[in-house]
C-alpha positions in Angstrom: 126.1 4.6 62.4 122.8 5.8 62.0 121.5 7.3 58.8 121.7 11.0 59.4 120.2 12.2 56.1 117.2 10.2 53.8 115.1 11.7 51.5 112.4 10.6 48.9 110.4 12.9 46.7 108.0 12.4 44.5 108.6 14.5 41.3 107.7 14.9 37.5 104.2 13.9 36.1 102.7 12.1 39.0 103.4 15.3 41.2 101.8 17.4 38.9 98.3 15.3 38.8 99.3 15.0 35.3 100.2 11.5 34.7 98.8 8.8 32.1 100.1 6.1 30.4 102.6 7.4 28.8 104.2 8.6 32.0 107.2 7.3 33.9 107.0 7.3 38.1 109.4 9.4 39.0 110.7 9.5 42.4 114.3 11.0 44.1 116.1 9.0 46.6 119.0 10.6 49.0 120.8 8.6 51.6 124.1 9.4 53.1 124.5 5.4 53.1 125.1 4.1 49.8 123.6 0.8 51.2 120.9 2.0 52.2 120.6 4.0 49.2 120.6 0.8 47.2 118.0 -0.9 48.7 115.7 2.0 49.1 115.9 2.7 44.9 115.5 -1.4 44.6 112.5 -0.8 46.7 110.6 1.9 44.6 111.8 0.3 41.1 110.1 -3.1 42.2 107.1 -0.8 42.7 107.7 0.3 38.8 109.0 3.6 39.5 111.7 5.4 38.1 114.4 6.0 40.7 116.9 9.1 40.5 119.3 8.5 43.5 121.9 10.6 44.4 124.2 10.9 47.7 123.8 14.3 49.1 127.2 15.6 48.0 126.1 15.3 44.7 122.8 16.8 45.2 124.4 19.7 46.9 126.8 20.2 44.1 124.2 20.9 41.5 122.1 22.9 43.7 125.3 25.1 44.3 125.6 25.0 40.5 122.3 26.4 39.7 120.6 22.5 38.4 117.7 23.1 36.7 116.7 19.3 38.0 117.3 21.1 41.7 114.5 23.8 40.5 112.4 21.3 38.8 112.3 19.5 42.1 111.9 22.7 44.2 108.9 23.5 42.0 107.3 20.4 42.1 108.3 18.0 44.4 106.2 15.9 47.0 108.1 15.1 49.9 107.8 12.0 51.4 110.2 11.4 53.6 113.0 13.8 54.9 114.9 13.3 57.8 116.1 15.8 59.4 114.3 18.4 57.3 117.6 18.3 54.7 116.3 18.0 51.2 113.6 20.8 52.6 116.3 23.0 53.4 118.7 22.3 50.7 115.2 23.3 48.2 114.7 26.3 50.2 118.5 28.2 49.6 118.4 27.0 46.0 119.0 29.9 43.8 118.7 29.3 40.0 121.2 30.6 37.3 121.5 34.2 36.6 121.3 32.9 32.8 120.8 30.0 31.3 121.8 30.7 28.0 125.3 29.2 27.7 123.8 26.0 28.4 121.1 26.2 25.9 123.7 26.7 23.1 125.6 23.4 23.9 122.4 21.8 24.4 122.4 21.0 20.5 124.8 18.1 21.3 121.8 16.9 22.4 120.7 16.3 18.6 123.4 15.6 16.7 122.9 12.2 16.8 119.8 12.9 14.1 122.2 13.3 11.3 123.8 10.1 11.4 120.4 8.1 11.6 119.1 6.5 8.6 115.0 5.3 7.5 115.2 1.8 9.5 111.8 1.7 11.7 114.3 1.6 14.9 116.4 4.3 13.9 112.9 6.3 13.0 111.9 5.5 16.6 115.3 6.7 18.3 115.5 9.9 16.0 111.7 10.7 18.1 113.5 10.0 21.3 116.5 12.2 20.6 114.1 14.6 19.5 111.9 14.7 22.4 115.2 15.2 24.5 116.2 17.9 22.8 113.1 19.8 22.3 112.5 19.0 26.3 115.6 20.3 27.5 115.8 23.3 25.2 112.5 24.5 26.1 113.3 24.1 29.7 116.7 26.0 29.2 115.0 28.5 27.4 112.3 29.3 29.5 114.6 29.1 32.3 116.7 31.8 31.2 113.6 34.2 30.7 113.0 33.5 34.4 110.1 31.0 33.9 110.3 27.0 35.4 108.3 25.0 32.6 108.9 21.4 33.1 105.4 19.7 31.3 105.8 18.9 27.9 102.4 20.2 26.6 103.6 23.5 28.2 106.8 23.3 26.7 105.3 22.6 23.2 103.2 25.5 23.5 106.1 27.8 24.5 108.2 26.7 21.7 105.2 27.3 19.6 104.4 30.9 20.5 108.5 31.6 20.1 109.0 29.8 16.9 106.0 29.5 15.2 105.4 26.3 13.9 103.0 25.3 11.6 99.7 23.1 12.7 101.3 19.9 11.3 104.7 20.7 13.3 103.0 21.1 16.3 101.3 17.8 16.0 104.3 16.2 15.1 105.9 17.5 18.5 103.0 16.1 20.5 103.5 13.0 19.4 107.3 12.7 20.8 105.8 11.7 24.0 104.5 8.4 22.7 107.1 7.4 20.3 109.4 8.0 23.2 107.8 6.0 25.3 107.4 3.1 22.2 111.0 3.3 21.8 112.0 2.7 25.2 108.9 0.0 25.9 110.2 -1.5 23.0 106.5 -1.7 21.3 107.6 -2.6 18.0 106.6 -1.1 14.5 104.9 2.4 15.0 104.4 5.3 12.6 107.2 7.5 13.0 109.0 10.4 10.9 112.3 10.4 9.1 115.2 11.4 11.3 115.4 14.5 8.9 111.9 15.8 9.5 113.5 16.2 13.2 116.2 17.9 12.0 114.6 21.0 10.7 112.7 21.7 13.6 115.7 21.1 16.2 118.0 23.3 13.9 115.2 26.2 13.8 114.9 26.0 17.7 118.8 25.9 18.1 119.2 28.4 15.5 121.8 26.6 13.9 123.1 23.6 11.7 124.8 20.7 13.3 125.7 18.8 9.6 129.3 17.9 9.5 130.1 18.4 13.0 131.6 15.3 14.7 129.9 14.0 18.0 130.4 14.9 21.1 133.3 13.2 22.8 131.5 13.5 26.3 128.2 14.2 28.3 124.8 12.5 27.4 125.2 13.9 23.4 128.1 11.4 23.3 126.1 8.5 24.8 123.4 9.1 22.6 125.7 9.4 19.5 127.1 5.4 20.8 123.6 4.3 21.2 123.0 5.4 17.6 125.5 4.0 16.1 124.6 0.6 17.7 120.9 0.4 16.5 122.1 1.3 12.9 124.5 -1.6 12.8 122.5 -4.5 14.7 119.4 -3.2 15.2 117.6 -3.4 18.5 116.5 -6.7 18.4 119.8 -8.1 18.5 121.1 -5.4 20.6 118.5 -6.5 23.3 118.6 -10.2 23.3 122.2 -10.2 22.8 123.0 -11.5 19.3 126.1 -9.6 18.9 129.4 -9.6 20.3 130.2 -10.3 23.9 132.0 -6.8 24.4 129.1 -5.4 22.6 126.6 -6.5 24.1 128.3 -5.1 27.7 128.5 -1.8 26.1 124.9 -1.7 24.8 123.7 -3.1 28.8 126.2 0.0 29.9 124.8 2.9 27.6 121.1 1.9 27.9 120.9 1.8 31.7 120.0 4.8 33.5 121.1 3.1 36.8 124.5 4.0 36.0 124.3 7.4 33.6 127.4 9.5 35.7 129.7 6.7 34.8 128.2 6.3 31.1 129.0 10.4 31.1 132.4 10.5 32.7 133.3 7.0 30.2 132.1 8.0 27.0 134.8 8.6 24.9 136.2 5.1 26.1 133.0 3.5 25.3 133.0 4.9 21.6 136.3 3.7 21.3 136.3 -0.1 22.7 132.9 0.0 20.1 134.5 2.1 16.7 135.9 -1.4 14.7 133.0 -3.5 15.5 130.6 -0.9 13.9 133.0 0.0 11.2 133.1 -3.4 10.0 129.4 -4.1 10.7 128.6 -1.3 8.6 130.9 -2.1 5.9 129.3 -5.6 5.7 125.8 -3.8 5.4 126.8 -1.8 2.1 124.2 -1.8 -0.6 126.6 -4.3 -3.1 126.5 -6.6 0.0 124.6 -8.2 2.8 122.0 -5.6 4.2 122.5 -7.0 7.9 119.2 -8.1 8.4 120.0 -11.9 9.8 121.6 -9.7 12.4 124.0 -11.8 12.8 126.9 -11.5 15.6 129.3 -9.8 13.6 
């Protein structure tokens, strides 16, 4: 059967001509042939692109739900391939929600993992990554609720600063989040970063509330970040990345940190957390102040 729908579009900083050494190169791949979609995604990944790959049905459902990712594409995408004009038609007809207030209210779950992070170098970098994701999403949602669609992080920072009157020190700290997020994801080693508590104060101001004492959500992206945080706290990045942990822990780490499996992760976050809990509890018990600090990162 011939492929009837095949669309490829560049979006993000490259599409805005605002890319730098910290930028991801983002590309959307849509195909109604799963094998063809995987081949296209693999080809773009091999060339250094970060691929968002969807079936037409999934992207259509996102458009129907008023997804801001669809609005992101609608406002920025540079379409490279669009067989039968499917993507252009979808984006032209996409209508945003009348309000994103409810989405903003629930987005606080994205920074909930900050409360559980301690003061190791790995956890400081993860805290910056968590704060970056929350503040970026919160800024996008607040602007969208006001009818403005802003996706560049410097513009988002400017809008948050105007709204919450951040000090010059806070603005400088927020501006570094892209650098720190990149250092975490690219494993660039020790980088001077603020403690998680510093980001908690900023995120709470934006959210308008504290999440201290609340449990991590049982599902969704916030749950995945909570799982990621508990693993980094228990074993450290090097041990996790090099597989110096129990085999099932290593498997969970690969799943949690693989953007390719994002939709599966979100659906199964509760199961992942359940499978991990006994390992984390045992590991952290051994890292009590009166015992082994765990620096050897053995596979326990």
